[in-house]
Every structure is written in C-alpha cells, then in structure tokens.
C-alpha positions, 0 to 999 in steps of 0.5 A: 584839686591843685594839691592832688596834682601836687601829690601825683607829681611828687609821687613820681619825683621822689623816686627820682631823688636817687638818680639825682633827676629832681627837675620840676616842670615850668612854663618859664621858657614859654613865658620868656619866649612869648614876651607876655603874649598869652595867646602865644603861651596858650598855643604852645601849651595846647600843642604840648598837651596834644603832641606829648601824649601821642609821642609818649604812646608811640615811644612806649609802643616802640620799646614794647616791640623792641624798635630801637630806631623808632624809640630813638627818633621819638626820644629825639623829638620829645627832648625838645619838649622836656627842654621847653618845660625847664627840665634840664636834668631830665633833658640830659637823661633824654639825651643819654637815653637817645644815645643808648637806644641808638646803641640798642641799650635800655640802661636809662629806660626806667629814669626816662619812664619817670620823666614821662610821668612827671610831664604827663602829670604836669600837663594834665594840671596846666 
C-alpha cells in the first residue's frame, strides 16, 4: 500500500519539476508544534483531512464559474495548510496564484492544481 501512495505522489511530482516545484509534503512542522503530543498531531491531521477536500472542491467550483474573488479567498485559506505541510515552494506558488487571481489571471492555475493533487494524495496516505 505505501508503494502505491508513493507512485501516486510521484506521478504528480515529476511533472512539477519543469516548474521547479518539487516539494514533498511532511509533518515536520506539526510534530515540532506539538512538542511530542501525538493527540494534538492527530487532531491537526484530522482537521487537514476534513477541511482540505472541502476547500479544494470550493476552489475548483469557483474557478469553473470564474468567481475570482471566491477563488482568491479560498487560495488564501489553503496556503496556510500548504505551509503546515512543509511545502515551501508550493506555498510560494499559492501566494503568487492568489495575487494573480486577485488580478483575474489564471497564470499559475495548472501549477496550483498540481500542488492540490500532491496534497490530496498525501493526505490519503497519512
């Protein structure tokens, strides 16, 4: 099972190399923040698993309906989750994508979509 998850993650990471976005999600920040409190860690992970798919779907719906204001707001919320998962380069993509959406531009849309796919796959395996 872990190999299947790794294969799925790699499937989405490899295309990102051309954009120099090769972050690998991790729980380092959560573990550091928890100070070893595994119950706290589990709660944070549970919240991520619960909220992220909802936010991702809302983002996708906003994009489909060209609601740039809503998409900008959702990306703003999502970038904090991206940061919590240790995705520094992906966080920078989210910041720039948020700015672009605010200006009604979709320039980094495919890169951001790939970040969302990586996180989705990762959260399924955690």
